[in-house]
A tleap script that builds the chain and sets N, CA, C and O, in Angstrom:
source leaprc.protein.ff14SB
mol = sequence {
  NMET ALA GLY ASN GLY MET ALA GLY GLY TRP
  SER ARG ASP GLY ALA VAL GLN ASP GLN ILE
  ASP ALA SER VAL GLU ASP ALA VAL ALA LEU
  ALA ARG SER HIE LEU SER GLU GLY GLU SER
  PHE THR HIE CYS GLU GLU CYS GLY CYS ALA
  ILE PRO GLU LYS ARG ARG THR ALA ILE PRO
  GLY ILE HIE LEU CYS ILE GLN CYS GLN ALA
  GLU SER GLU LYS HIE LYS VAL GLY THR SER
  GLY ILE ASN ARG ARG GLY SER LYS ASP SER
  GLN LEU CARG
}
set mol.1.N position { 82.830 117.045 67.548 }
set mol.1.CA position { 82.536 116.121 68.623 }
set mol.1.C position { 82.679 116.870 69.933 }
set mol.1.O position { 83.725 117.458 70.208 }
set mol.2.N position { 81.653 116.851 70.725 }
set mol.2.CA position { 81.671 117.546 72.008 }
set mol.2.C position { 82.287 116.644 73.061 }
set mol.2.O position { 82.190 115.419 72.994 }
set mol.3.N position { 82.912 117.273 74.019 }
set mol.3.CA position { 83.537 116.486 75.087 }
set mol.3.C position { 83.961 117.399 76.207 }
set mol.3.O position { 83.710 118.603 76.182 }
set mol.4.N position { 84.596 116.819 77.173 }
set mol.4.CA position { 85.042 117.605 78.305 }
set mol.4.C position { 86.487 118.052 78.170 }
set mol.4.O position { 87.069 118.561 79.129 }
set mol.5.N position { 87.070 117.872 77.000 }
set mol.5.CA position { 88.429 118.321 76.772 }
set mol.5.C position { 89.483 117.302 77.162 }
set mol.5.O position { 90.675 117.546 76.976 }
set mol.6.N position { 89.069 116.172 77.697 }
set mol.6.CA position { 90.020 115.139 78.086 }
set mol.6.C position { 89.900 113.966 77.133 }
set mol.6.O position { 88.798 113.558 76.768 }
set mol.7.N position { 91.014 113.440 76.744 }
set mol.7.CA position { 91.015 112.292 75.847 }
set mol.7.C position { 90.661 111.038 76.632 }
set mol.7.O position { 91.323 110.701 77.614 }
set mol.8.N position { 89.635 110.364 76.202 }
set mol.8.CA position { 89.193 109.154 76.890 }
set mol.8.C position { 89.831 107.903 76.354 }
set mol.8.O position { 89.879 106.885 77.045 }
set mol.9.N position { 90.326 107.957 75.122 }
set mol.9.CA position { 90.931 106.764 74.538 }
set mol.9.C position { 89.912 105.654 74.400 }
set mol.9.O position { 88.750 105.893 74.073 }
set mol.10.N position { 90.361 104.447 74.652 }
set mol.10.CA position { 89.521 103.278 74.490 }
set mol.10.C position { 88.741 102.919 75.746 }
set mol.10.O position { 87.841 102.081 75.691 }
set mol.11.N position { 89.064 103.526 76.855 }
set mol.11.CA position { 88.453 103.089 78.110 }
set mol.11.C position { 87.685 104.208 78.787 }
set mol.11.O position { 87.936 105.390 78.552 }
set mol.12.N position { 86.754 103.817 79.624 }
set mol.12.CA position { 85.973 104.786 80.375 }
set mol.12.C position { 86.860 105.415 81.445 }
set mol.12.O position { 87.940 104.907 81.746 }
set mol.13.N position { 86.398 106.515 82.010 }
set mol.13.CA position { 87.143 107.172 83.084 }
set mol.13.C position { 87.326 106.200 84.246 }
set mol.13.O position { 86.379 105.527 84.654 }
set mol.14.N position { 88.529 106.128 84.769 }
set mol.14.CA position { 88.803 105.276 85.913 }
set mol.14.C position { 89.137 103.835 85.579 }
set mol.14.O position { 89.467 103.069 86.484 }
set mol.15.N position { 89.066 103.435 84.327 }
set mol.15.CA position { 89.320 102.044 83.949 }
set mol.15.C position { 90.763 101.644 84.233 }
set mol.15.O position { 91.018 100.528 84.684 }
set mol.16.N position { 91.698 102.535 83.975 }
set mol.16.CA position { 93.103 102.217 84.232 }
set mol.16.C position { 93.318 102.011 85.720 }
set mol.16.O position { 93.990 101.062 86.125 }
set mol.17.N position { 92.753 102.893 86.543 }
set mol.17.CA position { 92.896 102.731 87.991 }
set mol.17.C position { 92.230 101.445 88.454 }
set mol.17.O position { 92.735 100.777 89.356 }
set mol.18.N position { 91.103 101.090 87.848 }
set mol.18.CA position { 90.440 99.837 88.201 }
set mol.18.C position { 91.352 98.650 87.918 }
set mol.18.O position { 91.411 97.704 88.704 }
set mol.19.N position { 92.067 98.701 86.786 }
set mol.19.CA position { 92.996 97.617 86.444 }
set mol.19.C position { 94.156 97.570 87.422 }
set mol.19.O position { 94.580 96.487 87.827 }
set mol.20.N position { 94.673 98.726 87.805 }
set mol.20.CA position { 95.771 98.775 88.776 }
set mol.20.C position { 95.298 98.184 90.099 }
set mol.20.O position { 95.975 97.346 90.694 }
set mol.21.N position { 94.128 98.629 90.552 }
set mol.21.CA position { 93.583 98.119 91.814 }
set mol.21.C position { 93.385 96.604 91.761 }
set mol.21.O position { 93.713 95.902 92.717 }
set mol.22.N position { 92.857 96.104 90.658 }
set mol.22.CA position { 92.624 94.670 90.514 }
set mol.22.C position { 93.947 93.905 90.505 }
set mol.22.O position { 94.036 92.820 91.080 }
set mol.23.N position { 94.969 94.456 89.861 }
set mol.23.CA position { 96.277 93.804 89.829 }
set mol.23.C position { 96.884 93.739 91.227 }
set mol.23.O position { 97.468 92.726 91.613 }
set mol.24.N position { 96.742 94.823 91.976 }
set mol.24.CA position { 97.249 94.843 93.355 }
set mol.24.C position { 96.488 93.821 94.195 }
set mol.24.O position { 97.092 93.076 94.967 }
set mol.25.N position { 95.171 93.784 94.047 }
set mol.25.CA position { 94.364 92.817 94.796 }
set mol.25.C position { 94.775 91.384 94.450 }
set mol.25.O position { 94.867 90.533 95.335 }
set mol.26.N position { 95.022 91.118 93.164 }
set mol.26.CA position { 95.462 89.786 92.741 }
set mol.26.C position { 96.809 89.434 93.374 }
set mol.26.O position { 97.004 88.312 93.841 }
set mol.27.N position { 97.740 90.395 93.388 }
set mol.27.CA position { 99.063 90.151 93.961 }
set mol.27.C position { 98.979 89.887 95.458 }
set mol.27.O position { 99.663 89.002 95.973 }
set mol.28.N position { 98.149 90.645 96.153 }
set mol.28.CA position { 97.974 90.439 97.599 }
set mol.28.C position { 97.358 89.063 97.851 }
set mol.28.O position { 97.800 88.339 98.743 }
set mol.29.N position { 96.353 88.707 97.079 }
set mol.29.CA position { 95.713 87.395 97.247 }
set mol.29.C position { 96.711 86.266 96.979 }
set mol.29.O position { 96.726 85.264 97.694 }
set mol.30.N position { 97.537 86.431 95.951 }
set mol.30.CA position { 98.547 85.424 95.631 }
set mol.30.C position { 99.548 85.291 96.769 }
set mol.30.O position { 99.887 84.179 97.175 }
set mol.31.N position { 100.020 86.418 97.283 }
set mol.31.CA position { 100.980 86.388 98.396 }
set mol.31.C position { 100.375 85.722 99.620 }
set mol.31.O position { 101.024 84.905 100.273 }
set mol.32.N position { 99.129 86.071 99.931 }
set mol.32.CA position { 98.474 85.476 101.098 }
set mol.32.C position { 98.258 83.980 100.924 }
set mol.32.O position { 98.311 83.223 101.894 }
set mol.33.N position { 98.014 83.551 99.685 }
set mol.33.CA position { 97.782 82.126 99.441 }
set mol.33.C position { 99.045 81.301 99.667 }
set mol.33.O position { 98.968 80.094 99.900 }
set mol.34.N position { 100.212 81.951 99.599 }
set mol.34.CA position { 101.463 81.237 99.804 }
set mol.34.C position { 101.856 81.151 101.276 }
set mol.34.O position { 102.788 80.430 101.633 }
set mol.35.N position { 101.153 81.876 102.118 }
set mol.35.CA position { 101.455 81.816 103.543 }
set mol.35.C position { 100.866 80.545 104.132 }
set mol.35.O position { 99.779 80.107 103.756 }
set mol.36.N position { 101.590 79.982 105.038 }
set mol.36.CA position { 101.124 78.770 105.701 }
set mol.36.C position { 100.372 79.143 106.957 }
set mol.36.O position { 100.557 80.223 107.518 }
set mol.37.N position { 99.543 78.258 107.376 }
set mol.37.CA position { 98.816 78.459 108.620 }
set mol.37.C position { 99.711 78.039 109.778 }
set mol.37.O position { 100.655 77.270 109.597 }
set mol.38.N position { 99.414 78.538 110.948 }
set mol.38.CA position { 100.104 78.102 112.146 }
set mol.38.C position { 101.350 78.912 112.475 }
set mol.38.O position { 101.512 80.048 112.030 }
set mol.39.N position { 102.206 78.310 113.249 }
set mol.39.CA position { 103.410 78.955 113.745 }
set mol.39.C position { 104.452 79.125 112.644 }
set mol.39.O position { 104.567 78.300 111.738 }
set mol.40.N position { 105.195 80.202 112.746 }
set mol.40.CA position { 106.329 80.408 111.855 }
set mol.40.C position { 107.459 79.475 112.264 }
set mol.40.O position { 107.617 79.154 113.442 }
set mol.41.N position { 108.232 79.048 111.295 }
set mol.41.CA position { 109.400 78.231 111.593 }
set mol.41.C position { 110.506 79.125 112.139 }
set mol.41.O position { 110.600 80.295 111.770 }
set mol.42.N position { 111.333 78.583 113.009 }
set mol.42.CA position { 112.489 79.347 113.507 }
set mol.42.C position { 113.652 79.243 112.536 }
set mol.42.O position { 114.538 80.097 112.517 }
set mol.43.N position { 113.640 78.174 111.720 }
set mol.43.CA position { 114.695 77.965 110.723 }
set mol.43.C position { 114.049 77.630 109.375 }
set mol.43.O position { 113.006 76.978 109.317 }
set mol.44.N position { 114.678 78.080 108.314 }
set mol.44.CA position { 114.174 77.884 106.949 }
set mol.44.C position { 114.057 76.399 106.627 }
set mol.44.O position { 114.975 75.623 106.891 }
set mol.45.N position { 112.927 76.014 106.058 }
set mol.45.CA position { 112.739 74.610 105.711 }
set mol.45.C position { 113.560 74.207 104.486 }
set mol.45.O position { 113.729 73.013 104.235 }
set mol.46.N position { 114.075 75.170 103.716 }
set mol.46.CA position { 114.892 74.872 102.541 }
set mol.46.C position { 116.379 74.761 102.885 }
set mol.46.O position { 117.020 73.756 102.578 }
set mol.47.N position { 116.922 75.803 103.525 }
set mol.47.CA position { 118.377 75.859 103.734 }
set mol.47.C position { 118.788 75.677 105.193 }
set mol.47.O position { 119.966 75.459 105.478 }
set mol.48.N position { 117.838 75.763 106.117 }
set mol.48.CA position { 118.148 75.565 107.521 }
set mol.48.C position { 118.662 76.794 108.254 }
set mol.48.O position { 118.933 76.723 109.452 }
set mol.49.N position { 118.801 77.923 107.559 }
set mol.49.CA position { 119.254 79.156 108.206 }
set mol.49.C position { 118.173 79.681 109.149 }
set mol.49.O position { 116.981 79.460 108.939 }
set mol.50.N position { 118.617 80.378 110.186 }
set mol.50.CA position { 117.673 80.956 111.144 }
set mol.50.C position { 116.828 82.040 110.461 }
set mol.50.O position { 117.343 82.843 109.682 }
set mol.51.N position { 115.545 82.051 110.760 }
set mol.51.CA position { 114.646 83.097 110.269 }
set mol.51.C position { 114.541 84.143 111.373 }
set mol.51.O position { 114.143 83.815 112.491 }
set mol.52.N position { 114.887 85.392 111.083 }
set mol.52.CA position { 114.857 86.436 112.113 }
set mol.52.C position { 113.471 86.574 112.748 }
set mol.52.O position { 112.446 86.412 112.086 }
set mol.53.N position { 113.470 86.877 114.045 }
set mol.53.CA position { 112.217 86.996 114.789 }
set mol.53.C position { 111.281 88.037 114.172 }
set mol.53.O position { 110.068 87.830 114.132 }
set mol.54.N position { 111.836 89.158 113.690 }
set mol.54.CA position { 110.990 90.193 113.082 }
set mol.54.C position { 110.253 89.652 111.866 }
set mol.54.O position { 109.093 89.999 111.647 }
set mol.55.N position { 110.907 88.805 111.067 }
set mol.55.CA position { 110.254 88.211 109.895 }
set mol.55.C position { 109.168 87.238 110.340 }
set mol.55.O position { 108.077 87.215 109.770 }
set mol.56.N position { 109.467 86.441 111.351 }
set mol.56.CA position { 108.479 85.470 111.851 }
set mol.56.C position { 107.257 86.169 112.418 }
set mol.56.O position { 106.136 85.683 112.271 }
set mol.57.N position { 107.469 87.308 113.066 }
set mol.57.CA position { 106.361 88.063 113.644 }
set mol.57.C position { 105.558 88.784 112.566 }
set mol.57.O position { 104.329 88.832 112.627 }
set mol.58.N position { 106.251 89.341 111.585 }
set mol.58.CA position { 105.590 90.113 110.523 }
set mol.58.C position { 104.763 89.225 109.601 }
set mol.58.O position { 103.722 89.648 109.098 }
set mol.59.N position { 105.223 87.995 109.377 }
set mol.59.CA position { 104.546 87.094 108.440 }
set mol.59.C position { 104.242 85.782 109.158 }
set mol.59.O position { 105.028 84.838 109.084 }
set mol.60.N position { 103.116 85.719 109.847 }
set mol.60.CA position { 102.762 84.492 110.572 }
set mol.60.C position { 102.711 83.287 109.631 }
set mol.60.O position { 102.165 83.368 108.531 }
set mol.61.N position { 103.280 82.185 110.074 }
set mol.61.CA position { 103.263 80.955 109.287 }
set mol.61.C position { 104.382 80.855 108.268 }
set mol.61.O position { 104.351 79.973 107.409 }
set mol.62.N position { 105.373 81.740 108.341 }
set mol.62.CA position { 106.458 81.736 107.356 }
set mol.62.C position { 107.347 80.499 107.555 }
set mol.62.O position { 107.627 80.102 108.687 }
set mol.63.N position { 107.779 79.903 106.454 }
set mol.63.CA position { 108.612 78.703 106.511 }
set mol.63.C position { 109.953 78.893 105.823 }
set mol.63.O position { 110.832 78.038 105.936 }
set mol.64.N position { 110.125 80.004 105.110 }
set mol.64.CA position { 111.349 80.218 104.343 }
set mol.64.C position { 112.051 81.502 104.758 }
set mol.64.O position { 111.400 82.472 105.147 }
set mol.65.N position { 113.380 81.508 104.676 }
set mol.65.CA position { 114.139 82.740 104.887 }
set mol.65.C position { 113.914 83.646 103.672 }
set mol.65.O position { 113.333 83.221 102.674 }
set mol.66.N position { 114.366 84.865 103.764 }
set mol.66.CA position { 114.141 85.828 102.683 }
set mol.66.C position { 114.757 85.347 101.371 }
set mol.66.O position { 114.120 85.422 100.320 }
set mol.67.N position { 115.989 84.856 101.428 }
set mol.67.CA position { 116.672 84.421 100.207 }
set mol.67.C position { 115.948 83.247 99.542 }
set mol.67.O position { 115.747 83.253 98.328 }
set mol.68.N position { 115.563 82.260 100.317 }
set mol.68.CA position { 114.855 81.109 99.740 }
set mol.68.C position { 113.466 81.504 99.234 }
set mol.68.O position { 112.997 80.976 98.225 }
set mol.69.N position { 112.813 82.430 99.934 }
set mol.69.CA position { 111.512 82.923 99.478 }
set mol.69.C position { 111.646 83.610 98.129 }
set mol.69.O position { 110.831 83.396 97.231 }
set mol.70.N position { 112.686 84.441 97.988 }
set mol.70.CA position { 112.919 85.146 96.721 }
set mol.70.C position { 113.196 84.156 95.594 }
set mol.70.O position { 112.681 84.312 94.487 }
set mol.71.N position { 114.003 83.144 95.873 }
set mol.71.CA position { 114.292 82.123 94.858 }
set mol.71.C position { 113.033 81.363 94.470 }
set mol.71.O position { 112.809 81.074 93.295 }
set mol.72.N position { 112.218 81.045 95.457 }
set mol.72.CA position { 110.975 80.331 95.212 }
set mol.72.C position { 110.043 81.139 94.310 }
set mol.72.O position { 109.420 80.593 93.399 }
set mol.73.N position { 109.956 82.436 94.570 }
set mol.73.CA position { 109.076 83.294 93.777 }
set mol.73.C position { 109.585 83.494 92.358 }
set mol.73.O position { 108.789 83.698 91.442 }
set mol.74.N position { 110.893 83.440 92.163 }
set mol.74.CA position { 111.459 83.567 90.811 }
set mol.74.C position { 111.009 82.424 89.921 }
set mol.74.O position { 110.775 82.608 88.727 }
set mol.75.N position { 110.890 81.234 90.514 }
set mol.75.CA position { 110.607 80.041 89.726 }
set mol.75.C position { 109.128 79.732 89.582 }
set mol.75.O position { 108.746 78.841 88.824 }
set mol.76.N position { 108.298 80.465 90.303 }
set mol.76.CA position { 106.866 80.222 90.207 }
set mol.76.C position { 106.308 80.902 88.968 }
set mol.76.O position { 106.656 82.038 88.649 }
set mol.77.N position { 105.450 80.194 88.292 }
set mol.77.CA position { 104.755 80.771 87.154 }
set mol.77.C position { 103.394 81.195 87.674 }
set mol.77.O position { 102.593 80.374 88.122 }
set mol.78.N position { 103.153 82.491 87.604 }
set mol.78.CA position { 101.895 82.997 88.127 }
set mol.78.C position { 101.310 84.029 87.209 }
set mol.78.O position { 101.545 84.024 86.001 }
set mol.79.N position { 100.551 84.909 87.794 }
set mol.79.CA position { 99.864 85.933 87.025 }
set mol.79.C position { 100.670 87.202 86.885 }
set mol.79.O position { 100.223 88.148 86.236 }
set mol.80.N position { 101.815 87.241 87.463 }
set mol.80.CA position { 102.630 88.456 87.426 }
set mol.80.C position { 102.920 88.857 85.987 }
set mol.80.O position { 103.410 88.049 85.198 }
set mol.81.N position { 102.619 90.096 85.649 }
set mol.81.CA position { 102.914 90.612 84.328 }
set mol.81.C position { 101.883 90.263 83.275 }
set mol.81.O position { 102.030 90.649 82.115 }
set mol.82.N position { 100.860 89.554 83.652 }
set mol.82.CA position { 99.841 89.157 82.680 }
set mol.82.C position { 98.556 89.903 83.001 }
set mol.82.O position { 98.069 89.869 84.131 }
set mol.83.N position { 98.015 90.575 82.000 }
set mol.83.CA position { 96.759 91.285 82.183 }
set mol.83.C position { 95.631 90.332 81.808 }
set mol.83.O position { 95.292 90.183 80.634 }
set mol.84.N position { 95.051 89.686 82.824 }
set mol.84.CA position { 93.995 88.713 82.562 }
set mol.84.C position { 92.649 89.364 82.334 }
set mol.84.O position { 91.681 88.675 82.012 }
set mol.85.N position { 92.562 90.667 82.491 }
set mol.85.CA position { 91.282 91.336 82.338 }
set mol.85.C position { 91.018 91.719 80.881 }
set mol.85.O position { 89.936 92.210 80.560 }
set mol.86.N position { 91.988 91.500 80.003 }
set mol.86.CA position { 91.779 91.695 78.585 }
set mol.86.C position { 91.499 93.120 78.171 }
set mol.86.O position { 90.594 93.363 77.374 }
set mol.87.N position { 92.255 94.067 78.693 }
set mol.87.CA position { 92.040 95.447 78.285 }
set mol.87.C position { 92.374 95.608 76.805 }
set mol.87.O position { 93.156 94.836 76.250 }
set mol.88.N position { 91.787 96.596 76.182 }
set mol.88.CA position { 92.071 96.848 74.780 }
set mol.88.C position { 93.535 97.199 74.581 }
set mol.88.O position { 94.116 96.843 73.555 }
set mol.89.N position { 94.154 97.899 75.551 }
set mol.89.CA position { 95.559 98.223 75.442 }
set mol.89.C position { 96.407 96.963 75.341 }
set mol.89.O position { 97.335 96.909 74.534 }
set mol.90.N position { 96.104 95.953 76.144 }
set mol.90.CA position { 96.913 94.732 76.122 }
set mol.90.C position { 96.682 93.957 74.833 }
set mol.90.O position { 97.576 93.242 74.380 }
set mol.91.N position { 95.499 94.084 74.231 }
set mol.91.CA position { 95.212 93.373 72.997 }
set mol.91.C position { 95.878 94.025 71.790 }
set mol.91.O position { 96.099 93.375 70.768 }
set mol.92.N position { 96.195 95.304 71.913 }
set mol.92.CA position { 96.815 96.021 70.801 }
set mol.92.C position { 98.319 95.817 70.728 }
set mol.92.O position { 98.936 96.128 69.709 }
set mol.93.N position { 98.914 95.303 71.785 }
set mol.93.CA position { 100.380 95.160 71.829 }
set mol.93.C position { 100.831 93.856 71.249 }
set mol.93.O position { 102.030 93.580 71.210 }
savepdb mol mol.pdb
quit
């Protein structure tokens, strides 16, 4: 069998990078979908703690402090860790 000396496995060249890129794009889209429109809150809507100005400036429309945001993300069921593109590698596991 002739080849270029590189093992291609089950996927074409660049397929793994395409999956990584798509996963990153999905994560960014998910994060952006959780942002609210408008002004950032000065205090967390969950616990009432002050939200630092740097956080409010960095993430426009933020309503939660870092701790409450982290807790919220722990309990959300999303696409994290799931390969929805159905690669052959994921089907073999």
